[in-house]
C-alpha positions in Angstrom: 0.0 0.0 0.1 1.2 3.5 -1.6 1.8 6.0 2.1 -0.5 8.0 3.1 1.8 11.3 2.2 1.0 9.5 -1.7 -2.9 8.8 -1.3 -4.9 12.5 -2.4 -6.8 14.8 -0.2 -10.0 14.5 0.4 -11.7 17.4 -0.8 -13.3 19.2 2.5 -16.7 20.0 0.3 -17.1 16.1 -0.5 -20.4 15.0 0.7 -20.8 12.5 3.5 -22.3 9.6 1.1 -19.2 10.3 -1.2 -16.9 10.4 1.5 -18.2 7.1 3.2 -17.8 5.4 0.0 -13.7 5.7 -0.4 -13.8 4.5 3.1 -15.8 1.5 2.2 -13.1 0.9 0.1 -10.5 1.5 1.9 -9.0 5.0 1.2 -7.7 5.9 4.5 -7.2 9.2 3.8 -10.7 9.8 3.3 -10.9 7.8 7.1 -8.8 11.0 8.5 -10.9 13.4 6.3 -14.2 11.9 7.9 -12.8 12.1 11.5 -11.1 15.7 11.1 -14.6 16.4 9.1 -16.5 15.1 13.4 -14.1 15.1 16.0 -14.4 18.2 17.5 -18.7 17.6 17.6 -18.5 13.8 18.7 -15.7 14.4 21.2 -18.4 17.2 22.6 -20.9 14.7 22.3 -18.6 12.2 24.4 -17.3 14.6 27.1 -20.8 15.5 28.0 -21.9 12.3 28.5 -19.2 10.9 30.3 -17.7 13.8 32.0 -14.1 12.9 31.8 -12.2 14.3 29.0 -9.6 10.8 29.2 -12.9 8.7 28.9 -14.6 10.7 25.9 -10.8 9.8 24.2 -11.2 6.7 24.7 -14.9 6.1 23.4 -14.2 8.1 21.0 -11.8 6.3 19.5 -13.6 3.5 20.1 -16.4 4.2 17.8 -14.3 5.5 15.3 -13.2 1.8 15.1 -16.3 0.6 15.1 -17.5 3.2 12.2 -14.4 2.0 10.0 -15.5 -1.6 10.1 -19.4 -0.7 9.7 -18.8 2.1 7.0 -20.3 -0.4 4.4 -23.8 -0.6 6.4 -23.9 3.8 5.6 -26.4 4.7 2.9 -27.2 8.0 2.7 -30.4 7.9 4.8 -30.1 9.9 8.2 -26.6 12.6 7.9 -23.5 11.1 8.5 -22.7 12.8 11.8 -26.1 11.3 13.4 -25.2 7.9 12.2 -21.2 8.7 14.0 -22.8 10.0 16.6 -25.3 7.4 17.6 -22.8 4.9 17.4 -20.5 7.0 20.0 -23.4 7.5 22.2 -23.4 3.5 22.0 -20.2 3.0 23.5 -20.3 6.1 25.9 -23.2 4.3 27.4 -21.7 0.7 27.4 -18.8 2.6 29.1 -21.6 3.9 31.6 -23.8 0.6 32.4 -20.3 -1.5 33.3 -18.8 1.3 35.1 -21.7 1.5 37.3 -22.1 -2.4 37.3 -18.6 -1.8 39.0 -19.7 1.0 41.4 -23.0 -1.1 42.2 -24.9 2.5 40.8 -27.6 3.1 38.8 -26.4 5.1 35.9 -28.2 7.9 35.5 -28.8 7.8 31.9 -31.1 6.5 29.7 -31.0 4.6 26.6 -30.1 6.2 23.3 -34.1 6.2 22.2 -35.3 7.5 25.8 -32.1 9.9 26.0 -32.8 12.9 25.8 -17.0 24.5 24.4 -14.9 25.0 21.8 -11.7 26.9 23.6 -12.3 30.2 22.9 -10.7 31.9 20.4 -7.8 34.7 21.9 -7.1 37.2 20.0 -3.0 37.9 18.8 -3.5 41.3 21.2 -5.3 39.9 24.2 -2.9 40.1 27.6 -2.1 37.3 28.9 -4.1 38.3 32.7 -7.1 38.3 29.7 -6.4 35.1 28.2 -6.5 33.8 32.0 -10.0 35.1 33.1 -11.1 33.8 30.2 -9.6 30.4 30.8 -10.9 30.7 33.7 -14.7 31.1 33.0 -14.4 28.3 30.9 -13.6 26.3 33.2 -16.5 27.3 35.5 -18.8 27.0 32.2 -17.6 23.4 32.1 -18.0 22.0 35.5 -21.5 24.0 36.5 -22.1 22.6 32.8 -21.4 19.2 34.4 -23.9 19.4 37.4 -26.9 19.5 34.9 -28.3 16.5 34.2 -26.9 13.9 31.0 -29.8 14.5 28.9 -29.9 18.3 29.3 -26.3 18.1 29.0 -26.4 16.7 25.7 -28.2 19.0 24.4 -27.3 22.0 25.3 -23.6 21.0 23.9 -25.3 20.3 20.7 -27.3 23.3 20.1 -25.6 26.1 21.9 -21.3 24.7 21.4 -21.9 22.9 18.3 -24.8 25.1 16.9 -26.5 22.3 15.5 -30.2 22.9 14.1 -33.2 21.6 16.8 -33.8 18.6 13.6 -30.2 17.8 13.5 -30.0 17.0 17.6 -33.3 15.4 17.6 -31.6 13.0 14.8 -28.6 12.7 16.6 -30.0 11.6 19.9 -32.8 9.7 18.7 -35.2 12.2 20.6 -38.6 14.2 19.5 -38.3 18.0 18.3 -40.2 19.1 21.4 -38.1 17.0 23.8 -34.8 18.9 22.1 -36.6 22.2 23.0 -37.8 21.9 26.2 -34.3 20.3 27.1 -32.6 22.6 26.0 -34.4 25.7 27.6 -34.2 24.3 30.8 -30.8 23.3 30.4 -30.2 27.2 29.6 -32.2 27.5 32.4 -30.1 26.1 35.3 -26.8 26.8 34.0 -27.8 30.7 34.3 -28.9 29.8 37.3 -25.7 28.1 38.8 -23.4 31.0 37.5 -26.3 33.7 38.8 -25.1 32.4 42.4 -21.0 31.9 42.0 -21.6 35.7 40.8 -23.2 36.4 44.0 -20.7 34.6 45.7 -18.0 36.6 43.6 -19.1 39.9 44.3 -18.4 39.6 48.2 -14.5 39.3 47.5 -14.9 42.1 44.9 -11.4 45.1 45.2 -10.8 42.1 48.2 -8.7 43.7 51.1 -7.1 41.4 52.7 -5.2 41.3 56.1 -2.1 42.1 54.3 -3.6 44.9 52.4 -4.3 46.6 55.5 -1.1 45.7 57.5 0.7 47.0 54.3 -1.4 50.3 54.2 -1.2 50.9 58.5 2.5 50.7 58.3 2.9 53.2 56.0 1.2 55.8 57.3 2.3 55.0 60.5 6.1 55.1 58.8 5.2 58.3 57.4 4.3 59.6 60.6 7.4 58.8 62.0 8.8 61.1 59.6 7.3 64.5 60.3 9.4 67.0 62.5 7.8 67.1 66.2 4.8 69.9 66.5 
């Protein structure tokens, strides 16, 4: 077999069915293009389901391997992204069930049929402290998002983060469109409430005046008083 570098690149505009056919014929470069096309969306879906970066990566890799073996079954009745999402959700839910059995805990998700943040862009001119602040804010949102029920989390990620339509999200998760709309609305509300509570707590520490600052100011004033000429 020729090296990957010798295989013609896959155009970004190639349709899903054509891409799937090339993969089915053993075109490894086409499969690489497929993964790059859907990597971000699928990782976010896995991360929203499993709430763990490493587990999400592992699940996505397993789903891709399964997709490579089964790509000949793809007929284009649904979008390729939807087909891949279903494979990935099955892998994720299987992992949750196995973990639940190990821990003797009932998994907190439903079956796929019932189941209901890209790195923020940093400007080249952005100051390091601004970039750090954005990173902290992103981490806060991710933590609060992880606290939502799985069904809300997956809908929120696909609708708000990946910006899929209601129809696309419903197809990917196997949900009625009305359910997607209601869970999206509820997820946004819960996330706002959680972030508002964090802001309320943070407001109390705005312009924080700790003991060290108090001591420094008092000490500086006393030192200047000592330097004043005697009355």
